[in-house]
Backbone as ProteinMPNN parsed JSONL, in Angstrom:
{"seq_chain_A": "MTQPPQQPMQYQVPPSTPGGGLGIASLVLGIIAVCFFCFPPLAGLLAVIAIILGVISMAQASGAPTGKAKAGIGLGILAIVAGVVFWVVVTFVLHKAAKSANDAIQQHQGEWQQQLEKASKQIDEAVKKQQEEMQKMKDNPATQPGVMLTHPEGWSVYIA", "coords_chain_A": {"N_chain_A": [[-50.368, 234.874, 2.148], [-48.698, 232.176, 2.457], [-45.725, 230.868, 2.658], [-44.364, 227.807, 1.428], [-43.324, 225.356, 3.758], [-39.688, 225.064, 3.966], [-37.432, 222.76, 3.052], [-34.837, 221.405, 4.987], [-31.382, 221.484, 3.994], [-29.851, 218.797, 2.593], [-26.94, 217.001, 2.891], [-25.125, 214.875, 0.796], [-23.281, 212.294, 1.201], [-20.313, 211.1, -0.367], [-20.067, 208.163, -1.964], [-17.907, 205.575, -0.445], [-14.794, 204.708, -1.624], [-13.769, 201.218, -2.442], [-11.042, 200.195, -0.332], [-9.923, 202.686, -0.29], [-9.134, 204.073, 2.169], [-7.09, 202.433, 2.926], [-5.305, 203.068, 0.932], [-4.884, 205.764, 1.481], [-3.457, 205.504, 3.869], [-1.401, 203.967, 3.069], [-0.081, 205.773, 1.347], [0.561, 207.805, 3.288], [2.304, 206.367, 5.282], [4.273, 205.679, 3.222], [5.352, 208.381, 2.745], [6.311, 209.112, 5.126], [8.361, 207.08, 5.499], [10.0, 207.901, 3.546], [10.811, 210.19, 4.366], [12.429, 209.275, 6.802], [14.531, 207.844, 5.882], [17.196, 207.861, 6.625], [17.338, 206.37, 8.735], [17.533, 203.361, 8.464], [16.26, 200.786, 9.49], [13.953, 201.6, 10.754], [12.743, 203.103, 8.327], [12.689, 201.122, 6.504], [10.928, 199.098, 7.52], [8.652, 200.907, 7.804], [8.232, 201.338, 4.974], [7.724, 198.753, 4.291], [5.322, 198.134, 5.086], [3.959, 200.248, 3.896], [3.961, 199.444, 1.343], [2.602, 197.076, 1.393], [0.034, 197.735, 2.274], [-0.539, 199.258, 0.184], [-0.72, 197.601, -1.93], [-2.773, 195.814, -1.105], [-4.972, 197.684, -1.259], [-5.034, 198.392, -3.97], [-6.017, 195.892, -4.648], [-8.329, 195.76, -3.649], [-9.791, 197.792, -4.798], [-10.707, 197.468, -7.507], [-11.168, 198.579, -10.152], [-11.752, 201.212, -9.31], [-10.232, 204.559, -8.745], [-6.78, 204.356, -8.041], [-4.701, 206.027, -7.178], [-3.524, 207.017, -4.795], [-2.684, 204.772, -3.558], [-0.732, 203.537, -5.334], [1.057, 205.716, -5.383], [1.732, 205.439, -2.756], [2.968, 202.877, -2.669], [5.251, 203.394, -4.483], [6.729, 205.408, -3.119], [7.043, 203.753, -0.916], [8.969, 201.984, -2.049], [10.87, 203.488, -2.871], [11.962, 204.763, -0.491], [13.003, 202.272, 0.71], [15.211, 201.977, -1.321], [16.444, 204.295, -0.937], [17.242, 204.179, 1.776], [18.926, 201.729, 1.766], [21.014, 202.61, -0.017], [21.789, 204.98, 1.61], [22.881, 203.452, 3.733], [25.016, 202.048, 2.712], [26.602, 204.038, 1.612], [27.254, 205.414, 4.202], [28.347, 203.211, 5.524], [30.797, 202.692, 3.781], [32.11, 205.377, 4.132], [32.699, 205.499, 6.812], [34.406, 203.156, 6.952], [36.569, 203.935, 5.327], [37.403, 206.203, 6.738], [38.187, 204.862, 9.274], [40.359, 203.202, 8.161], [42.049, 205.247, 7.219], [42.805, 206.577, 9.755], [44.128, 204.553, 11.179], [46.031, 204.156, 9.357], [47.464, 206.607, 9.811], [48.137, 206.321, 12.538], [49.996, 204.017, 12.289], [52.059, 205.151, 10.889], [52.941, 207.221, 12.568], [53.705, 205.771, 14.597], [56.292, 204.574, 14.523], [57.999, 206.908, 14.755], [57.128, 207.695, 17.327], [58.13, 205.671, 18.792], [60.775, 205.895, 18.318], [61.523, 208.494, 19.643], [60.693, 207.817, 22.292], [62.666, 205.795, 22.922], [64.728, 207.329, 22.779], [64.447, 209.105, 24.832], [64.375, 207.338, 27.033], [67.088, 206.663, 27.014], [68.222, 209.156, 27.599], [67.428, 209.41, 30.091], [68.505, 207.103, 31.528], [71.273, 207.884, 31.142], [71.458, 210.191, 32.77], [70.738, 208.867, 35.455], [72.887, 207.308, 35.642], [75.049, 209.111, 35.538], [74.481, 210.524, 37.94], [74.541, 208.495, 39.878], [77.421, 207.914, 39.73], [78.266, 210.434, 40.731], [77.476, 210.412, 43.304], [78.793, 208.149, 44.151], [81.361, 209.054, 44.034], [81.381, 210.849, 46.13], [80.773, 209.308, 48.241], [83.009, 207.88, 48.552], [85.045, 209.607, 48.892], [84.692, 211.512, 51.181], [85.899, 213.599, 52.623], [86.847, 215.7, 51.16], [84.83, 217.008, 50.235], [82.607, 219.598, 51.253], [80.225, 219.645, 53.815], [77.713, 217.272, 54.641], [77.273, 213.792, 54.351], [74.5, 211.795, 54.3], [73.721, 208.367, 54.921], [71.349, 205.905, 54.048], [70.065, 202.619, 55.479], [69.146, 201.093, 53.464], [70.554, 201.714, 51.309], [70.331, 204.155, 49.862], [71.798, 207.633, 49.605], [71.923, 210.96, 50.99], [73.085, 213.973, 50.344], [73.926, 216.923, 51.97], [74.934, 220.097, 51.662]], "CA_chain_A": [[-49.74, 233.96, 1.331], [-47.678, 231.923, 3.14], [-44.653, 230.149, 1.774], [-44.557, 226.441, 1.734], [-42.07, 225.164, 4.479], [-38.478, 224.806, 3.47], [-36.959, 221.512, 3.603], [-33.36, 221.534, 5.159], [-30.529, 220.951, 2.904], [-29.311, 217.598, 2.756], [-25.674, 216.645, 2.117], [-24.738, 213.556, 0.537], [-21.854, 211.711, 1.479], [-19.814, 210.529, -1.479], [-19.891, 206.757, -1.559], [-16.473, 205.319, -0.279], [-14.246, 203.579, -2.736], [-13.108, 200.125, -1.697], [-9.507, 200.301, -0.513], [-9.515, 204.078, -0.262], [-8.495, 204.201, 3.418], [-5.821, 201.718, 2.845], [-4.533, 203.789, 0.11], [-4.296, 206.864, 2.044], [-2.536, 205.074, 4.906], [-0.106, 203.521, 2.239], [0.692, 207.097, 1.08], [1.075, 208.554, 4.635], [3.425, 205.756, 5.768], [5.4, 206.075, 2.278], [5.782, 209.505, 2.909], [6.986, 209.034, 6.611], [9.509, 206.13, 5.28], [11.135, 208.381, 2.727], [11.335, 211.199, 5.403], [13.133, 208.844, 7.863], [15.346, 206.99, 5.135], [18.527, 207.873, 7.296], [17.247, 205.252, 9.842], [17.145, 202.299, 7.589], [15.397, 199.824, 10.118], [12.465, 202.211, 10.646], [12.094, 203.476, 7.16], [12.312, 199.885, 6.057], [9.622, 198.813, 8.274], [7.418, 201.602, 7.282], [8.066, 201.055, 3.667], [7.224, 197.561, 3.855], [3.994, 198.296, 5.407], [3.252, 201.01, 2.95], [3.871, 198.532, 0.008], [1.659, 195.851, 1.684], [-1.103, 198.488, 2.253], [-0.925, 199.709, -1.205], [-1.089, 196.415, -2.843], [-4.048, 195.418, -0.643], [-5.905, 198.759, -1.558], [-5.269, 198.061, -5.131], [-6.763, 194.661, -5.089], [-9.796, 196.007, -3.201], [-10.382, 198.722, -5.528], [-11.256, 196.682, -8.694], [-11.395, 199.58, -11.373], [-11.677, 202.675, -8.807], [-8.975, 205.205, -8.671], [-5.821, 203.799, -7.053], [-3.461, 206.758, -7.296], [-2.874, 207.122, -3.607], [-2.112, 203.366, -3.309], [0.368, 203.678, -6.259], [2.063, 206.501, -4.936], [2.382, 204.754, -1.459], [3.857, 201.745, -3.173], [6.24, 203.835, -5.021], [7.33, 205.953, -2.002], [7.806, 202.721, -0.045], [10.267, 201.402, -2.802], [11.775, 204.727, -2.891], [12.591, 204.519, 0.927], [13.858, 201.166, 0.808], [16.242, 202.144, -2.07], [17.366, 205.449, -0.321], [17.802, 203.593, 2.969], [20.025, 200.827, 1.333], [22.139, 203.61, -0.59], [22.447, 205.514, 2.608], [23.685, 202.509, 4.632], [26.084, 201.608, 1.942], [27.491, 205.218, 1.729], [27.953, 205.651, 5.466], [29.485, 202.373, 5.69], [32.027, 202.88, 3.005], [32.714, 206.531, 4.567], [33.464, 205.158, 8.099], [35.617, 202.16, 6.662], [37.56, 204.676, 4.787], [37.932, 207.042, 7.898], [38.918, 203.979, 9.992], [41.581, 203.029, 7.572], [42.911, 206.44, 7.227], [43.17, 206.788, 11.054], [44.854, 203.289, 11.314], [47.348, 204.406, 8.626], [48.148, 207.619, 10.378], [48.76, 205.609, 13.536], [51.055, 203.229, 11.827], [53.053, 206.066, 10.252], [53.535, 207.891, 13.621], [54.319, 204.844, 15.786], [57.886, 204.668, 14.466], [58.426, 208.163, 15.231], [57.02, 207.628, 18.724], [59.188, 204.553, 19.435], [62.271, 206.465, 18.29], [61.377, 209.355, 20.758], [60.527, 207.044, 23.445], [63.956, 205.205, 23.241], [65.911, 208.579, 22.938], [64.203, 209.588, 26.296], [64.769, 206.338, 27.997], [68.725, 206.616, 26.997], [68.87, 210.133, 28.47], [67.152, 209.154, 31.747], [69.625, 206.174, 32.005], [72.438, 208.493, 31.361], [71.258, 211.043, 33.85], [70.762, 208.252, 36.358], [74.241, 206.758, 35.732], [75.869, 210.16, 36.024], [74.039, 210.944, 39.409], [75.017, 207.538, 40.683], [78.72, 208.133, 39.843], [78.572, 211.45, 41.585], [77.041, 209.827, 44.753], [79.879, 207.333, 44.482], [82.555, 209.776, 44.459], [81.128, 211.594, 47.38], [80.955, 208.117, 49.307], [84.512, 207.385, 48.346], [85.973, 210.737, 49.169], [83.815, 212.531, 51.93], [86.477, 214.637, 53.253], [87.199, 216.553, 50.261], [83.619, 217.737, 50.001], [82.344, 220.231, 52.412], [78.92, 219.314, 54.043], [77.377, 216.014, 55.352], [76.666, 212.75, 53.68], [73.593, 210.705, 55.187], [73.389, 207.083, 54.241], [70.253, 205.055, 54.673], [70.614, 201.308, 55.535], [68.644, 200.415, 52.317], [71.596, 202.193, 50.193], [70.484, 205.487, 49.292], [72.319, 208.565, 50.594], [71.698, 212.066, 50.677], [74.229, 214.841, 50.726], [73.855, 218.138, 52.583], [76.104, 220.861, 51.524]], "C_chain_A": [[-48.601, 233.528, 2.292], [-46.811, 230.809, 2.269], [-44.563, 228.703, 2.362], [-43.055, 226.181, 2.693], [-40.863, 224.629, 3.804], [-37.869, 223.57, 4.021], [-35.259, 221.801, 4.06], [-32.622, 220.872, 4.231], [-30.078, 219.788, 3.291], [-27.906, 217.4, 1.929], [-25.512, 215.161, 1.741], [-23.442, 213.018, 0.651], [-21.556, 210.997, 0.124], [-19.677, 209.015, -1.164], [-18.251, 206.322, -1.495], [-16.049, 204.51, -1.509], [-13.543, 202.422, -2.046], [-11.513, 200.327, -1.721], [-8.982, 201.708, -0.211], [-8.691, 204.447, 0.928], [-7.146, 203.633, 3.482], [-4.858, 202.488, 1.958], [-3.974, 204.983, 0.616], [-3.407, 206.474, 3.132], [-1.131, 204.568, 4.198], [0.622, 204.78, 1.856], [1.361, 207.7, 2.208], [2.576, 207.798, 4.958], [4.723, 205.679, 4.627], [5.903, 207.355, 2.38], [6.877, 209.505, 4.202], [8.331, 208.239, 6.21], [10.425, 207.06, 4.446], [11.598, 209.7, 3.696], [12.476, 210.644, 6.39], [14.177, 207.789, 7.028], [16.693, 206.844, 5.779], [18.442, 206.937, 8.534], [16.682, 204.122, 9.24], [16.207, 201.176, 8.193], [13.95, 200.339, 10.215], [11.979, 202.598, 9.151], [11.84, 202.11, 6.442], [11.094, 199.308, 6.448], [8.362, 199.52, 7.754], [7.233, 201.279, 5.873], [7.376, 199.747, 3.378], [5.766, 197.594, 4.171], [3.094, 199.067, 4.453], [2.947, 200.351, 1.672], [2.601, 197.563, 0.306], [0.133, 196.56, 1.705], [-1.669, 198.872, 0.878], [-1.369, 198.713, -2.166], [-2.529, 195.883, -2.276], [-5.162, 196.395, -1.124], [-6.097, 198.566, -3.057], [-6.039, 196.92, -5.66], [-8.094, 194.878, -4.632], [-10.476, 196.845, -4.035], [-11.17, 198.331, -6.887], [-11.755, 197.778, -9.525], [-11.614, 200.951, -10.516], [-10.223, 203.091, -8.677], [-8.083, 204.692, -7.772], [-4.598, 204.691, -7.021], [-2.722, 206.793, -6.012], [-2.017, 205.787, -3.115], [-0.988, 203.345, -4.164], [1.44, 204.543, -5.647], [2.536, 205.874, -3.538], [3.408, 203.589, -1.625], [5.255, 202.39, -3.684], [7.185, 204.586, -3.999], [7.932, 204.912, -1.195], [9.106, 202.188, -0.682], [11.256, 202.282, -2.646], [12.509, 204.885, -1.51], [13.416, 203.409, 1.101], [15.226, 201.469, 0.06], [17.118, 203.128, -1.331], [17.986, 204.917, 1.006], [19.05, 202.607, 2.58], [21.201, 201.627, 0.726], [22.56, 204.354, 0.627], [23.366, 204.835, 3.411], [25.044, 202.192, 4.013], [27.215, 202.82, 1.983], [28.208, 205.393, 3.027], [28.884, 204.388, 6.025], [30.977, 202.394, 5.065], [32.646, 204.24, 3.586], [33.298, 206.16, 6.02], [34.571, 204.041, 7.996], [36.888, 202.974, 6.172], [38.294, 205.509, 5.995], [38.729, 206.085, 8.839], [40.256, 203.689, 9.53], [42.392, 204.072, 7.577], [43.59, 206.841, 8.804], [44.271, 205.663, 11.489], [46.329, 203.526, 10.6], [48.163, 205.6, 9.09], [48.814, 207.331, 11.941], [49.963, 204.961, 13.239], [52.482, 203.998, 11.744], [53.883, 206.732, 11.504], [54.17, 206.774, 14.7], [55.723, 204.743, 15.687], [58.519, 205.577, 15.152], [58.301, 208.287, 16.99], [57.879, 206.932, 19.436], [60.586, 205.314, 19.646], [62.481, 207.636, 19.536], [61.234, 208.716, 22.198], [61.965, 206.249, 23.909], [65.022, 206.382, 23.412], [65.828, 209.062, 24.353], [64.423, 208.674, 27.301], [66.527, 206.406, 28.006], [69.15, 207.803, 27.804], [68.517, 210.032, 29.807], [68.249, 208.123, 32.124], [70.974, 206.896, 32.01], [72.419, 209.334, 32.439], [71.279, 210.103, 35.23], [72.233, 207.621, 36.675], [75.25, 207.937, 36.235], [75.642, 210.426, 37.535], [74.717, 209.798, 40.304], [76.656, 207.497, 40.708], [79.05, 209.148, 40.821], [78.443, 211.028, 43.028], [78.187, 208.831, 45.059], [81.081, 207.844, 44.95], [82.154, 210.491, 45.678], [81.251, 210.491, 48.509], [82.284, 207.961, 49.401], [85.414, 208.53, 48.905], [85.088, 211.787, 49.913], [84.514, 213.58, 52.395], [86.792, 215.666, 52.358], [85.959, 217.41, 49.961], [83.148, 218.33, 51.26], [80.817, 219.721, 52.519], [78.859, 217.865, 54.649], [76.64, 215.068, 54.347], [75.853, 211.844, 54.696], [73.223, 209.548, 54.416], [72.379, 206.216, 54.871], [70.658, 203.464, 54.611], [70.023, 200.632, 54.015], [69.621, 200.837, 51.268], [71.602, 203.341, 49.484], [71.037, 206.434, 50.151], [71.753, 210.023, 49.962], [72.892, 213.033, 51.2], [73.657, 216.162, 50.816], [74.732, 219.013, 52.474], [76.044, 221.971, 52.456]], "O_chain_A": [[-47.774, 234.284, 2.801], [-47.258, 230.075, 1.388], [-44.67, 228.461, 3.564], [-41.963, 226.677, 2.415], [-41.048, 223.689, 3.031], [-37.786, 223.342, 5.228], [-34.564, 222.467, 3.293], [-33.018, 219.848, 3.674], [-29.863, 219.697, 4.499], [-27.747, 217.568, 0.72], [-25.844, 214.312, 2.568], [-22.533, 213.536, 0.002], [-22.444, 210.369, -0.452], [-19.168, 208.687, -0.093], [-17.458, 206.681, -2.366], [-16.782, 203.823, -2.22], [-12.77, 202.661, -1.118], [-10.835, 200.55, -2.724], [-7.803, 201.911, 0.076], [-7.642, 205.072, 0.771], [-6.194, 204.221, 3.995], [-3.664, 202.53, 2.257], [-2.823, 205.324, 0.345], [-2.475, 207.258, 3.312], [-0.012, 204.741, 4.681], [1.839, 204.856, 2.022], [2.534, 208.07, 2.164], [3.673, 208.356, 4.922], [5.902, 205.63, 4.979], [7.084, 207.45, 2.048], [8.053, 209.864, 4.143], [9.392, 208.737, 6.586], [11.633, 206.98, 4.667], [12.761, 210.1, 3.658], [13.366, 211.405, 6.771], [14.611, 206.86, 7.71], [17.345, 205.825, 5.555], [19.42, 206.775, 9.264], [15.495, 203.844, 9.409], [15.399, 200.648, 7.429], [12.96, 199.7, 9.858], [10.806, 202.372, 8.854], [10.795, 201.988, 5.804], [10.244, 199.052, 5.595], [7.325, 198.974, 7.378], [6.105, 200.941, 5.515], [6.598, 199.598, 2.437], [5.016, 197.004, 3.394], [1.923, 198.798, 4.188], [1.938, 200.582, 1.005], [1.726, 197.364, -0.537], [-0.83, 195.98, 1.203], [-2.843, 198.836, 0.509], [-2.211, 198.906, -3.042], [-3.376, 195.549, -3.104], [-6.263, 195.909, -1.384], [-7.256, 198.566, -3.472], [-6.588, 196.877, -6.761], [-9.01, 194.244, -5.155], [-11.701, 196.745, -4.097], [-12.194, 198.928, -7.219], [-12.983, 197.85, -9.553], [-11.646, 201.933, -11.257], [-9.258, 202.34, -8.543], [-8.509, 204.527, -6.629], [-3.5, 204.162, -6.848], [-1.501, 206.641, -5.989], [-0.97, 205.788, -2.466], [0.006, 203.042, -3.505], [2.576, 204.121, -5.435], [3.741, 205.85, -3.286], [4.404, 203.388, -0.93], [6.311, 201.895, -3.289], [8.393, 204.359, -4.066], [9.089, 205.003, -0.784], [10.131, 201.976, -0.034], [12.397, 201.954, -2.323], [13.711, 205.149, -1.536], [14.52, 203.554, 1.626], [16.284, 201.272, 0.657], [18.308, 202.904, -1.107], [19.149, 205.2, 1.295], [20.128, 202.789, 3.146], [22.345, 201.262, 1.0], [23.782, 204.414, 0.766], [24.427, 205.328, 3.793], [26.062, 202.087, 4.697], [28.396, 202.66, 2.292], [29.431, 205.504, 3.106], [29.87, 204.504, 6.753], [32.031, 202.181, 5.665], [33.875, 204.237, 3.514], [34.416, 206.591, 6.303], [35.502, 203.984, 8.8], [38.031, 202.719, 6.552], [39.51, 205.489, 6.182], [39.856, 206.432, 9.195], [41.23, 203.851, 10.264], [43.546, 203.87, 7.955], [44.714, 207.326, 8.937], [45.247, 206.02, 12.149], [47.428, 203.217, 11.061], [49.367, 205.669, 8.842], [49.758, 207.959, 12.419], [50.976, 205.275, 13.863], [53.569, 203.704, 12.242], [55.111, 206.808, 11.542], [55.054, 207.059, 15.508], [56.393, 204.817, 16.717], [59.397, 205.346, 15.983], [59.127, 208.81, 17.738], [58.378, 207.322, 20.492], [61.286, 205.378, 20.656], [63.479, 207.633, 20.256], [61.749, 209.274, 23.167], [62.286, 206.13, 25.092], [66.021, 206.286, 24.124], [66.817, 209.38, 25.014], [64.661, 209.09, 28.435], [67.133, 206.182, 29.054], [70.121, 207.75, 28.558], [69.236, 210.53, 30.672], [68.906, 208.393, 33.129], [71.801, 206.543, 32.85], [73.41, 209.27, 33.166], [71.878, 210.624, 36.171], [72.645, 207.474, 37.825], [76.082, 207.775, 37.128], [76.61, 210.533, 38.289], [75.357, 210.09, 41.314], [77.178, 207.041, 41.725], [79.922, 208.949, 41.667], [79.311, 211.321, 43.85], [78.515, 208.703, 46.238], [81.754, 207.412, 45.886], [83.179, 210.69, 46.33], [81.781, 210.764, 49.586], [82.725, 207.904, 50.549], [86.523, 208.242, 49.355], [84.772, 212.83, 49.341], [83.862, 214.596, 52.634], [87.057, 216.722, 52.933], [86.126, 218.512, 49.439], [83.247, 217.679, 52.3], [80.202, 219.414, 51.497], [79.874, 217.34, 55.105], [75.666, 215.398, 53.669], [76.349, 211.28, 55.672], [72.526, 209.632, 53.404], [72.483, 205.825, 56.033], [71.485, 203.078, 53.785], [70.593, 199.639, 53.564], [69.486, 200.23, 50.205], [72.476, 203.667, 48.681], [70.893, 206.276, 51.363], [71.293, 210.202, 48.834], [73.504, 212.871, 52.256], [72.957, 216.588, 49.898], [75.621, 218.838, 53.307], [76.97, 222.78, 52.512]]}, "name": "protein", "num_of_chains": 1, "seq": "MTQPPQQPMQYQVPPSTPGGGLGIASLVLGIIAVCFFCFPPLAGLLAVIAIILGVISMAQASGAPTGKAKAGIGLGILAIVAGVVFWVVVTFVLHKAAKSANDAIQQHQGEWQQQLEKASKQIDEAVKKQQEEMQKMKDNPATQPGVMLTHPEGWSVYIA"}
């Protein structure tokens, strides 16, 4: 009793749905676009491509399931909205921070100017006092012990 020869199992490949690959591509690009919403140019480009591929996939499907294409379109729109909101918030925060820094500089600028003028007056007084002392030493060298050396350019050095 011989057994009849067994036929190898045959696998049937399910028929591909029109636009199925584009629906998957739309979904993947939509997911990536949402993940990169904080880089608005990149997210916007990926989102637009996801939306276009999703629309093409739905147009080719003609009655076939289009869940992946719809999800890709939805994620593309979400990525664009999130990117715009992110850009607006970052712009607002940076503008607010720049204004705050500018206000702080303006507030302290008057104080710094007063301190600079005060230091400048102190330096002028010290220079004037030193010049008066040098003039006294030049006018009356005999009463001071030590030696006064005078340079032709006008500056003097007193050595005690």
